[in-house]
N, C-alpha and C positions, 0 to 999 in steps of 0.2 A: 384167309387173312392171317398172317403170322403173328406170333406173340411179340409185343413190344418189350424192350428191355425195361424191367421195372425199376423206377427211380424214386427218389424221395427218401423219407425217413419215418420211422415209427416212434421216434423219441420226442423230445420237447418241440414246441412250435418253432418252425424254422424262420429265418430272417425274411423270406419272401412273403410271409403272411403278416408282417408288421405294416400298420397303416399310419398315415400322418393325420392327426386330428386337428382340424382348423375350424374354429367356431366363427362364422361370418354373419353378416347382417341378414342374408337370405335365410340361412339356417334358423336364426333367432326368430325371424318373422314367421316362418312356417310353423315353428314349434308353438308359438303363441296362438296362431290361428287354429291349429289342431286342438290345442287345449281348450280354447274358448268355444270352438264349435262342437265339443264333446265327440270328437272323431277318433276312430281307431286306425292306426297305420301299421302295416307289416314292418315298415322300416324300424319302428320302435319295438313292437311285440316280438318280432323274430330276431331282434338284436343284429340287424344287418350291418356289416362292416362298412358299407358304402353310403350310409345315411348322410354323412357330411358332404360328400361329393355331389350326391343326387339333389339334396335340398338346396345346395348352392346354385345348381342349374335350374332350380324351381321345377323339379321332377319328383313326384312323390307317389307312394303306393298306399291308397286308402282301403281299409278293410270294412266291408259292409256286413250286415246281418249279425252284428254283435261281436264279442271277443271270446266266446266259448264254443268249442268245436265238439261235434258228436263223435269224432274219431280220435284215435290215440296213436298217431304216427310216432315212431321211435326217434325221429330226428327233430321234431318240431317243438318250439318253445311256447306255442299258443296253448292256453289251458284247455283241458278236456272236461266235459261234464254235460249236464242237461241245460241247454240254452233257455233263457227266459226273455231274451231280447225281442221285443215287438215294437216297431215304429213305422206305421204306414207312411209317415211323412219323410222317412229317411232318404228316399231317392231325390226329392226336391231339395232337401237340406244338404245332401252331399253335393249336388250340382251347384248350389249357392256357395258352398265352401270352396269348391274348385275355382269358382269365379273370384271369390275374395282372395284366394291364395295366388291368383294370377298365374296358374300353372300353364306352362307351354305344352307339357305332356303329362297326362295322368294315367296311372295304372290303378285299376280297381280289382280287388280280390275279395275273397270272403272265406269265412270258416265253412266247414261242412254242416249243413242243417238237414241231416237225414230224417229227422223226426217230422219235418214239414211235408205235406202231400206233394208239393212241387219242388221240394228241395231248396226253395228260395228262388226259383227261376223267374217268377213274376216280379219280385223285387229287383232282381238283376236287370230284367228288360226295362223296367221303369227307370232305374238309375241311369242306364245307358242313354235312354231317350231324353231325360231331363238334362244330363250333362251336354249332350249334343245341342239341345235347345238353348241352354244358358251360355255355352262356351263354344261357339262355332269355330274359333281359331285354335282350340286346344285339341290335339290328337288324343285319342282314347284307346288304351289297351286294356283288355280284361284278362284276368287269370282266374279261370272258373274251376269249380269242383267237377267231378265226373258225373254227378247226378245219377249215379248207379247205371250209367249208359242208357238212360231213359230217353227215347227219341222225342217224345212230346216236350219234355222239359228242356232238352238241348235246343230244339227248334225254337222254343220261346226266346231263348237268349240269342241264337243266331239271327233271328229276324230283326233284332235291334241294330245289327250291323256295326259293331265296333270296328275301328280301323285295324286292330290286331286282336285275334282271338287266341289266348294262351291257355294251355293246360299242361302241367308238368308231369313228365314220366317219373322223375325223382331218382330212380335207380334201375338196375338190371333186373331181369325177370326172376332169377333165382332168389334174390333178396327181398322180394315183395312181402312174403309172410312175416319177415322180421322188421322191415322198414315201414311198410304200409299195410298192416294186418287187415284192415277193413276195405282195402281197395283191391283191384285186379288189374294185372298188366294189360290184358286184352281190353278192358273197359277204357283205359287211358289211350291206347292206340286207336280204338274206335272213335273216341271223342275227336282226336286229331283228324282222322280220316273223314268223318262226317262233316266237320267244319270246312274241310277243303271241298268236298262235294257241294256244299252250300255256296261256295265261292268266296270264302273268307281267307284273309292272310293269316297264317297260323304259326304259332310259336310254342316251343316246349323247352324244358330245362331238366338237367339231372346233375347229381353229385358224384364225386369220386372220393375214395378214401373209406368206404364202408366194407371193403373186403372183396370187391369185384375183381375179376381178371380182365386183362386187355381183350381177350377173345369175347368175353361177355359184353364189353363196351362196344366192340365192333358190331356185334349182333344187335345191340340196342340201336346204334346209329343206322344200321341197315333197316331195321323195323320202322324207325322214325322216317327215314327217307322214303320208304315205300308208301307211307300215308300221304305223301305230297307236301309235308310240312316245309315251311319256308325258312324259319329262324330257329336256331338252337343255341342255348347257353349252357356251358359246362363249367362247374365250379367245384371247389373243395368243400367237403362236409366239415363243419366245425361243431363240436359237441357243446350245446348251450348250457347244460348243467350236468352234474354227476348222475342224475336220474335218466339221462338220455343215452342213446347208443354211443359207444366209444368210437373214437377215430382209430381205424386200423392202420392208416398210413397217410402221411402228408405227401401229396403227389407233387413232383418237381414241375416247374413251369414248362420245361422242354417236353414233358410227356403230354401236357395239355395242348401244346402246339402241334404235336404229332396227331392227336385226335382231331384237331381243327382241320388239318390238311386232308385227312381221310374223309371227314364229313363234307368238305367242299367238293372233293372228287366224286362223292356220291350224288351231288346235285343240289345239296342244301344251299340256299341263296345267301344266307348270312349266318356266321358262326362266331360266337364270343366264347373263348375258352381260356381259363386262367384261375389261379387259386382263389382270387377274391370275386370272381364273377358270380352273380346271382341272376335269377330269372328276369329281373327288371334292369339289369346292368346295361347302360347305354340305350335304354328302351326308347328314349326320345329321338335319338338318331335313327334307330331302326324304323320308327313310325314315319319319320320324314321321308326316308328312302322308300317305304311302302307306299306313301301317298304319291310319290313321284313315279312309282311303278318300276323302280329298278333298285339294285343294290350295288351299283358300281362305285 
């Protein structure tokens, strides 16, 4: 695979990253329900630029197992520390909140809870089951941690059978020590591979603009395709605070389109690629296509 012509800018944020903020009734309604239900959402915690669009579509990403992560990824705005969150009733309460929010599609994610014997897998499985029971018409996508690639913990989650099983690669292999110091590239590939072997519809996402080369992106896409993964989302890394990793380059939309074309040729069924794409971008549409059994 030949090198792409590198495009974009290393200077101030370009025009293609500007978003239109529109506060609508669905957004206000979901914001109140999140606050009243004492819920955490990645939409807010990670400063997602698509929150207004997604909440208008009544699609949200709820974060379980607290708001404190045991890992210190260089790109992530979620706080790091020693978690104290324990709530055995969280799975039922989360499912009830999804019902009250009238979500058409729900994405559930979590912090890493490496201090727990099962990494939180039991709470994950219960949450999926409760949501399915309370919300039979709501499609469910989960964005899970790697559980240190532990087969038992992964299987606990797989058996709950979410409509889409997501786990993010985040970046190319060379940058893992800098971007995800407590994770391993192989662990994440194995999570995707094992979920496909189990028979699940699988999804991953990664960022550009952290210093990767086009050849490294091609290799990452090749590795993802070899796991059998169905859906890929590719977006621009945006530095949340000065304490986080710097943006090395703002990637031009044309370059995202080039990667999308390559990924589709590799056999990936659905690819979202663009500066503002995030792992849950158009997740509701992908879930409906998954339920129908096609991506046409």
